[in-house]
C-alpha positions in Angstrom: 186.0 99.3 129.7 184.4 97.8 132.8 185.7 95.1 135.0 183.2 92.7 133.6 184.2 93.5 130.0 187.9 93.0 130.9 186.9 89.6 132.4 185.1 88.6 129.2 188.1 89.8 127.1 190.5 87.8 129.3 188.4 84.7 129.1 188.3 84.9 125.3 192.1 84.9 125.3 192.3 81.9 127.7 193.5 84.1 130.6 192.2 82.9 133.9 191.3 85.6 136.4 190.4 84.7 139.9 189.7 86.9 143.0 191.9 85.5 145.7 193.2 86.6 149.1 196.4 88.4 148.4 198.3 90.1 151.2 200.9 92.2 149.6 199.6 93.2 146.2 196.3 94.0 144.6 197.1 91.8 141.6 199.6 89.2 140.5 200.2 87.4 137.2 201.9 84.1 136.4 201.8 82.9 132.8 198.1 83.0 131.8 196.7 83.2 135.4 195.8 86.5 137.1 194.9 86.8 140.8 193.0 89.9 141.9 192.9 90.7 145.6 189.5 89.5 146.8 188.6 92.3 149.1 189.2 95.3 146.7 186.0 97.3 147.4 184.9 98.7 144.0 184.6 97.5 140.5 186.5 100.6 139.3 189.5 99.6 141.5 189.3 96.0 140.3 189.3 97.3 136.7 192.4 99.3 137.2 194.3 96.4 138.8 193.1 93.9 136.1 194.1 96.3 133.3 197.6 96.6 134.6 197.9 92.8 135.1 196.7 92.3 131.5 199.3 94.8 130.5 201.9 92.6 132.0 200.5 89.6 130.2 200.7 91.4 126.8 203.9 93.4 127.2 206.3 91.9 129.8 208.3 88.7 130.2 210.1 87.1 133.1 210.3 88.2 136.8 210.3 92.0 136.9 209.7 92.4 140.7 213.1 94.0 141.2 212.3 97.6 140.2 215.9 98.7 140.9 216.7 97.1 137.5 216.2 99.6 134.7 214.8 97.0 132.2 212.2 95.9 134.8 211.1 99.5 135.3 210.7 99.9 131.5 208.6 96.8 131.4 206.5 98.0 134.3 205.9 101.3 132.5 204.9 99.5 129.3 202.4 97.4 131.2 200.9 100.4 133.0 200.6 102.3 129.6 198.8 99.3 128.1 196.3 99.4 131.0 195.9 103.2 130.7 195.3 103.0 127.0 192.8 100.2 127.5 190.7 101.9 130.2 191.2 105.6 129.3 193.2 106.4 126.2 193.1 109.7 124.3 189.7 108.8 122.9 188.4 108.3 126.5 189.7 111.8 127.5 187.9 113.3 124.4 184.7 111.3 125.1 184.5 112.5 128.7 185.0 116.1 127.5 182.2 115.6 125.0 180.0 114.3 127.7 180.5 117.4 129.8 183.0 116.1 132.3 185.2 119.0 133.4 187.3 117.7 136.3 189.2 114.5 137.1 186.5 113.2 139.5 183.8 113.4 136.8 186.1 111.9 134.2 187.1 109.0 136.4 183.5 108.2 137.2 182.5 108.3 133.5 185.4 106.0 132.6 184.8 103.7 135.5 188.3 104.1 136.9 189.6 105.6 140.2 190.6 109.2 140.2 194.1 108.2 141.3 194.4 105.9 138.3 193.2 108.6 136.0 195.7 111.1 137.4 198.5 108.6 137.0 197.4 108.0 133.4 197.4 111.7 132.7 200.9 112.1 134.1 202.0 109.1 131.9 200.5 110.7 128.9 202.2 114.0 129.7 205.4 112.2 130.0 204.8 110.4 126.6 203.3 113.3 124.6 204.6 116.4 126.2 202.4 119.4 126.9 199.8 118.5 124.2 198.8 116.1 121.5 196.1 115.8 118.9 193.7 112.9 118.3 190.4 112.6 116.4 190.1 116.3 115.5 190.8 117.5 119.1 193.8 118.9 120.8 194.4 117.6 124.4 196.5 119.9 126.6 198.2 118.4 129.6 199.8 121.6 130.8 199.3 124.0 132.5 196.2 121.9 133.2 194.1 119.3 131.4 192.0 120.9 128.6 190.4 119.5 125.4 189.5 121.6 122.4 188.0 120.8 119.1 190.2 121.7 116.1 188.6 123.8 113.4 
């Protein structure tokens, strides 16, 4: 999902997204308003930030800035997973494999996300699913390295 598609989806849910000068964070959310740091250089980076902020909109409540609090860390993880699933997901991993992508840089480019974001998502999926999982007739291995194989 591209940045433009996320903006359209946000608008359809009456979520206001504006690019603004932020000093400390790449994105912030308050109620149904999201601010994205104006000088983020690429659309892929903006997509990653917006997906996480939308994850906060859909999954968190209250002020969770204090990440020393266990409940806040759990909410932060849920918001990030929402973003990972929206921009990448198991289906996205499978699709990049089918399209011939064989390394994280190629996958990230195909998915229109940053390589760093993709690697964070893969670590989160490894944490969630363990060493492997299946989806849509494929097995996705997260260890010892990422691999996708069609089930027969």
